[in-house]
N, C-alpha and C positions, 0 to 999 in steps of 0.2 A: 866839433859835431861828426858823429860816427857816419861811415860810409854807409851808403843803402846796400841791401842785401842784393845779390844777384839773383835772376829767376829762378836758377836753379836750387839755391839756398832757400828762398822764398817757398817753392813747393815743398822740400825737405824739412822745411823748419816743422818741428810737432807741434800743435795745438789740438785743442778739445774738440774741436770740431773735426779734424782730421782723424783724431782717433775714434771715435764715434764712428766716422764715415767706414773706417778699415775694418773694425769689428762687426758692423753691419754688413757689410760685402763679404768678410771672411763667414760670418754666419749662415748667409745666403747659398755660399757654396757648398761649404759642410752640410748643411739641411739638406741639400740635393744629392750630395754624395750618400750621405745618410740613408734616405729614402731609396735611393737605388740600389745600394747595398742588401738594404733589408728585402728587398724584391727578389733579388738574385738568391740571398741565403735560403729566404722563404722556399724558392723552388730549386734546390741544390743548383744554383747557378745555369740553370736552363730554362729560360723563362719562357712559359707557353704560348701559343699564338693567342692575340688580343691582349694580352697584359701590358704589353709595351703601350696600348694607348690609354688603359687606367693609370697606368704610372705618369704618363705626360699630363693626363688631366689633373691627377693629385698634386702634382708638383708646385704647381703656382700657389695653389690653395695653402698647402703646408710651408712654404717659405712665408707666407703673407701673413697667415694666423701667428706663427711662431715669433716673427720680429715685432708684428704688435704687441703680443703679450710680454715680449723681454723690455720692448719700451713701457709699458704700463707697471711692470714689476721694478724699472728703476735698475736694469741690468747694466744698460750702458753708463748709468753715473756711477759705477763701482770702479774703483781704482786695482786693478787684479795683481799688479806687481805686490800689494799689500794684501790680496785677499785672505781671507780667515775661515773659519767654518762657517759663521753666519752669513758670508757672501755665497759661499757656494750650496747651503741650504736654500736661500734664497732665490738662487739659479735654478735647483731641482723643483721648488715650487712652481717656478715660471713654467718650466718645461712640463710638469705633470699637468697644470693648467691647460697649456697649449694641446696638450695629448688629448684631454678629455674633450675640448672644443672641437680637437678634429674628429674624433670617434663619433662623437655627436651628429657634427655636419655631415660627414662622410657616409656613416651606416644607416641614421634615422631618414627615412624620407620626409622631410620637413616640409617639401613642395606639395604634399596632400592637401594640408591646412593653410599653408602659406605659401602661394604661386612664385611668389617672387624669391624664396629660398631654393625653388627647384633645383638651381645649378649646383648645391652644394653635394647633394647626394650623387655618389658613385656607384652604380652597381658594379658588383662582383669583385670589390676591393676586398682583399684578405683581411681579416681582424688578428690575425696572429702577427702581421706585420708594424700594427701600431706599437705592439711591445717590444719587437726587434728595434725599431726606430726610435723609441724612446731611449734604448738604451746604447745604440750605437752614435746616435747624435749627441747624446748626452756625454760620450766619452770624446768623441771629436770636438765639441765646443767646450768642455772643461780643458781637454789638452790646449786648444788654441789659447787659452787665457793665461795657464799656468808655466807655459811654455818659457815666457821672457823670464820669470822667476826662477824656472828650474836652472836655466841657462846662466843667468846670475850668479845663482847661490851653489849651484854644483860644477860648473865647468869655468867660469871665469874668478871664482874665488881665491884658489891658490897663486893664479899669476898676477892677479892685482894686488895681494897682501904681502907678496915676497918683501917690498921694499918698505913697509910701514913699521912702525915702531914696535919692539915687542912689549906688549902691555899684558899687565895684570888687571882683571877685572875683580873688584870688590863687591861681592854679592852675588849670588847666584839664585835669586828669587824672580820673579817675574821681570823686575825692570832689568836687571842682568840679563836675562835671556833675551829679551828686548832689543837689547845694546849689540848682544853677540850677532843676533840675525840682523841687524840693520849693519852692522861690520861687513857681514859677508854680500849684503845685496850691494852696498855703495862703494865708489872707489874713496876708501878712508885713508887715513895718515896712520892707522894703527892696526896691528895685527895681534890678537888675543892669543896668549899663550898659556894661560891658566886663570882659573877663578879660585877666590877665596870667601869661604864660607863659613859663619860660627855654627852651623846647623850639622851636627856629627853625622846625620843620617846622609848628606850631600858628598860626602867625602868619598872619593873615588869614582863618582859618578861623571859623566860626559854630558855635555849640553852644546849642540851643534858641533860634536868634534871637540869641543875644547875641555879638558879634565879640569876636575875640582880638586885640588892639590894639597890644601889645608884650612887654616883659619888664618885669622886677622892677625892674631901674634906670631904666625909665621912669615910673616912679609918680609922682613931683612934677610931671612934665609932663602926665601925664594925669588927674591930680587938678585940676590947674588949668584945662585945657582942655575937660573934662567935666563940671566943675562938681561932682566927687563930694563926698557927705557921710558916706560911711562905707565901711571896707574889711572884708571877711571875707577870711580867709587860710584856704584850702581846701586845704592843700598839709600833710599831716601827716609828711612827712619832711624840714622845713626844722629846722635845728639853731638854737641859740640865736642866734648870731652872724648869721644873716640874719633871723630874727625881729627881733632888736634892729634891725637896718639899716632893715627894713621901719617898726617902730614908729617911730623917730624920724625919719624921712622922711615918716610920716602926721602925726605930731605938730606936725611943723616947718611943715608945709602946711595945719595949721588942722583936720585931722582929730581929733575926740574920741571917735566911734565904730569901734573896732576890735574885730573878734570873730575867734575863731578856732577851727576844729574840733580837738577834744583829739587830742593824738598816739596815744592808745590808744583812741579812740572806738570803741563798742560792737564790743570784741573777737571776742565771741560772735556779733554779727551781721553780715551780709554788705554792709548799706546805710549810708549816712551823710546825716543830715537836719539839719533847722534845729534840732533839739531838742540836737544836738552841741555847738551852738555855745556858747563861753563867753567871757568876758572874758577880753583877753590878760594873763597874770598876770606878775607880778615872777620867779617862777620860769620860766617859759618864756623870757624874757627872759636870764636870768642863767645856768639849766643844763640847758635841754631839748636833747636828743640824738635823732638819728633814728633809732628802735627798731622792727625788723622783727620779727614773730612767726610761727610757723605758726598759724594760726586751727584749721584743720582738725585738726591734731594735739592741740591743746589742748583741741579741742571732743569730741575720742575720749577722752580722758584724764579730763574731769570729766563730762561729760554722762551723766545718769540714775544719778549715783553718790551716796552720802553723804558730804559732806564737813564734816569737824570744821575750825574755825579758831579758835585760841586767842588773846587777847588781840585780841579782834574789836572792841574799841573804840579800840584804840590807831590811830596814824598808819597804819602799815603794814598792821596787821590789818585797819582799816576799808576801807582801797584792796583789799586782797585780798577782801574779801567784794562789794564792787561788781563787781570783774571777773569773780569765780567764778560772780557770778548771772547776768551775761552768757552763759555757757554751760550753764545750763538744768540744775544737778543735780537727783536725786532729791529731795533733804533738805540742808539747809545748818543746821548745828549750829554756833550762836557761842557761845563762852566768853569770859567776862571777870568780873573780880573786880570791878569797876567798875558798879555797876547803873546810876548816871546816865548813864555813857557808852553803855553798852548802850541805855537807854531811848532816848536819842538817836539811836543807829543804829537802832533799829526805827522811830522817826517818819521819819527819812531814808527809808528802804527803802518805807515804805509810802507816803509822798507821792511819790516817784519812780515806783512801781508796778513796781520792779525784780524783784519776786519774785512775778508772777504764774505758775502753772503747776507750783510745788513750795514744799512746805514751808520754812518757817523754824522753826528751835527756839532761843530766846534763853535761855541759861543762865548763872545767876552761880555763880561758882564759882571758886576758888585752885587752881591748877595743884600747889601743895604740899601739897594734901589728897587723899591716896590714895583714899580711901574715895568720896569727892564725884568724883574721876577716874575709878575702876571703875565708879561708877553711871552715869555718862555713857556711858562705852562699853558697859556692858552692854546700856542702855536701847536705844540709837541706832546701834550697831555702825558706826563710821563707817569707810568705806572707804579715805579720803585725810586724811590729819591736816597741816595747815599751823600748826606750832608758833610763833606771834610773840610770845608772853607773855614779857615779860623786863623787868629792870631794866636801863637803857640809859645813865642820864646818870654819867658818869666821875667826878667830883667828891662826887656824891652817894652813889654807892659805895665811895668811900675812906673815907668818914664811918659807913658802915652795911655793912662787907664781909661780916659772916655773912648779912645779907639778901640781898645777891648770890648768896652761895651756896645759900641756901635755893630762892630761885626758878631762878635761871640753871642750876644743876647738879640739885641735888634734883628741881626742878620738871619738869627734861627726863627725867631718870630715870624719875620716876614715869609720865609721859605715855608713854616710848618701851616700857616694858615693858607698857603697859594695851593699846599699840597692838599690840604682839606678842602676847599673851594672847588678844585679840579677834580676829586676823586681818585688822587693816589691811593695805590693800595696799602704800601708799605713805606714809612718814612723813618731812616736810619740814621741816628745822628754820632760822630765819632767824637767820644768823650774823651777823658784822661784820668789817670790816677792823681793828677794834681787838684781834681775837684774833689778830693778825700779831705777832710778836715782842712779847707783850703788855707794857705798863708800868704797868696800871694793874688793880686788883681785876676789875673789869667785864670787861676784853679777855680776863683769864685764867681767868673763870669761862665764857664763852662758849667761849673755846679747849677747855676741860674739856667742855663741853656736845659740842662736834663729835667729842672723842673717844668721848664714849657713845653717838652714832650710828654711829659708824664700827664701835665694839665691838658692838652691837645688831646691826649687820648681819651679822654671823658666822654668825648660826643662824637658825632660821626663816623663812618665806616672806616676811616684811614687808622691803620695800625702805628703808633708812635713808639719807638724804643730806642735808647740810649746804648753804645757798647763802650765800655770802659777800658783802658788797658795803659799800661806804663810806655817807657821810653823803647822808640825801636831804634836800633842798630843802622846807622847810615844815613839817617834821614838829615835834610839840610839844615846846619847849624847846630847839630847833636854833637855830643862828646866826641863821637868816634871819628868823624871828618876832621874835626878841630886838633885831636890828638895827630891824624896821619900829615896834616900840614905841618904841625909843630916838628915832627919827625924828619920830615924831609929837610928842614931848615937846621936840623942836629940840635934840636930841643932848645930850652927843657919843655918837658910836657908840663902843662899846669891843671892842679886839680883845687877845687876850693876849700875842701877840708877832708883830712886824713880819715874821718869816719863815716864820709858822704857815701849813700847806697842808692841804688836804683834798682828797678826792675827793668830786664831787657829783653828784647825779642828781635829777630830779623824782621824787616819790612813784610817778604814775601809770607813768611809764618802769621805774622799778625793780621794780614789782610785775609788770609783765608780762613782764619778763625772769625773774622768779621762776617765774612759772607755765610758761615756757619750759622753763627749767632743770630742772623738776621733771619734764619729760616726757623730756628728755634723759638724765636720769641714771639708771642702773642700779641704784644701791645701794651704799653703803659710800664714796662719793664726797665732797669737797669742791666745790661747784661755785661757779665765782669770775666774778662779773659785770665786764665790761669798762666801768669806769667813766669812760673817757675819760683826759684830763691832770687833774692834780690841780690845786687853783684856790688861789691864796694870799686868805688870808682879808681881809686889809687891800685887796687888789684888788676883791673881792667887797662890800665896804665904800664902797668908791669908786664902783663902779660903780651899785650903788643909790643913792647919793645924786644922781648925775648923771642917773640915769632919773626921779628927782624934778625935773628943772629946776634942781638946786642944784649948788653948787662944793663938793668938799671941802676941807674946812681953811679955807675962807674962810666960807661959809654954815653948814657944819654941820663940827664938828671930830670928829676922828678919834683915841682915845688909845691907849697899850697899858699894860695892867694886871698883865702877868706872867704866866707859865703855872702852871697849876692843877695840885694833885696829881694824879698819873697819865696827865698830857697828855703827847703827844708832838707835836715840831715837824711830823714828817713821818708821816701813816699809809701802812702796805703794804698790798696786796692779798696779797701772797705774802712768804715769806722766801725767801732767796736758794737755801737747801736745798731746798725745794719745787719751784720751777719749775711749769711749766704743761703741759697738753697741750691742742690744740685739741679743741672738740667738732664737732659737726655744725651747730652753731647760731650765728648771728652773733652776737658779743657776749659767749659763754657757753665758759667754760674750766674745767678740771679740775685741780684742785691735786694735783700729785704729791708726796703727804703722806708717803710710804714706810711704814714699820711703826709702828703707834699701839699703845695699850693693848688687851690681848687681853680677852675677856669675863671670865675667872677673874681677871686682876689688875684689872679696874674694880670687881669686887665689893670689894676690899679697899680700892682708893680711895674709895668710897662709903660705905662701913664708918667709914672714919677721917672723912670729910666729917661723917658723922651724929654721931660723938662730939664733935667739933669746934664743932658747932653747938649740940649740947647743954648745953656748957660755960658756965658763968658766968665773967664777966671782970669784974676789978676796975675795968678803964679802958678808955676807946675805944683809947688808944695800944697797950694788951695786946692786944686784939681784933685791931688792925689787924696787930700783928707777928704773931699766931698765923695769920691767914688767908694771910699772905704766906710764911709758911714753910710752910705747907700747899701752897699753888700751884707754889711754887718748886720744891718735891718731886717735883712731876707734870707741871708745863708745861715744857719742854725750854728754850724761849726766852725765860721770863718775866725780863724784866730788871728788877726793882724791888729797890734796895737794901731789907733787912731790918733793917739794925742799928738 
């Protein structure tokens, strides 16, 4: 148990209330000094008889009006250490408003019509003092607020960074500038010595005193000549091939510290800082793509709303939680059947302080439990629903087909009906490329879930849409964590077939596109994410081995184990019959799916599903046959042999 703080420590410990109190007291003193100085300047520092009384009468009025206006304009909520042009503009607006109110109150005899306001009028008050006071008090108040920033950046920077690692910054754009500025403000382990940027117009320029010395191809030369010890990659638009080149050049030059700004760092915030730096990951080197989203559009969609995320503890669900938090919803309702994962998510959010300013509700529950789901919707009234709860592992669902139907079909139906009953604004179902020409129970069940969303969109005001994408690197049970575990044990890496291909994207990038697709969809669509080019799984295994400084087939063997039940060699994002239409957004398309199940037909389909689920089966093979027969009946392109 930590020792209690002493009285002196408690007094000196900074808090929000103490900071506001400090600035209000400081402003009161500076407002007083500015008004006194304005009077003396007006009269050439020889105050005439009688004007000392005018000054003393006006002083309390000036202090009170300006402090009240500052509070109303939110001046004391600003973090002046990170102040920008917008903050200074807001302060100037507040000061101009206060000055106008003071001029009206002091110069206009309002007491003639409103006797209660007669105390405001101060006869003999010089008009020119208002203009002088505006500029002098503005200078004083702004100086107080930027003094700490000036001290940190101009005076302490050199002393603080002497012991930091000599660091090259890759990227001289907005993110690079923000990272360098943050290095100057904070006690950091890094000292920026040069910037690399492929824009030739930036070569030779200086950003906060740090020179742009060359392009990315010059990295090995600059590491050697500048004795660099660390690399910070501050360009969020680099794809995995460029990242891989930078990584290999840095490692070959003896650099062990390589940091990168997340490709979707703080989507809901306009700034990038040192807190956004993370270790460059295997996922970045293998599958990272340049993703651009409209932050303001997503902000308008999510900010101030009640958002429900099912499967919140899973790989996709937890990243959805992280990114939605950045856009400051009114309330976040997190539903998951796994209390351990939900508890781990709660601890992570509390540790990262990402939920300040809005409430978070952690709900244990099963999407198959219609009473629990109805209770959640009735209590919290979510406006936006992200349905990420699903069974996703193909071979496991071949062994448990009715469970796949219960969660992926019945669970989606229960949630969609609750969303419509309680007037949710938007319902987004996370789908998969395995729903295209499905050969597995998992894929066919998700295709039926897409049909549920499309049918429910026919009536009511809730917009239902599905977002379909391929494999995400690093999700639980996916190929990359399996390869990493096998690599730790010395191999071999296991691949089912030498020609097996999949679409890949990192989890943060896929989720950011899900958010953008949610805004772009109007309802009834299947939104399709552009996952780039498909990747051969054996090539992925070979790259992973090489990234760890080993040689495939020599140091680490790769063996082929055979295709598992329900798997395809090649996944598709669309069927040939569907085709796509471009959306307004980069990397997001709309599947032209044609006519699907009508809502009346859907009720019959779901009734038959309920009868199938409730039926006992004598063997697993009998259960699998029944599930396949049912899905073949309603999923047009289900390509599974039922014999």
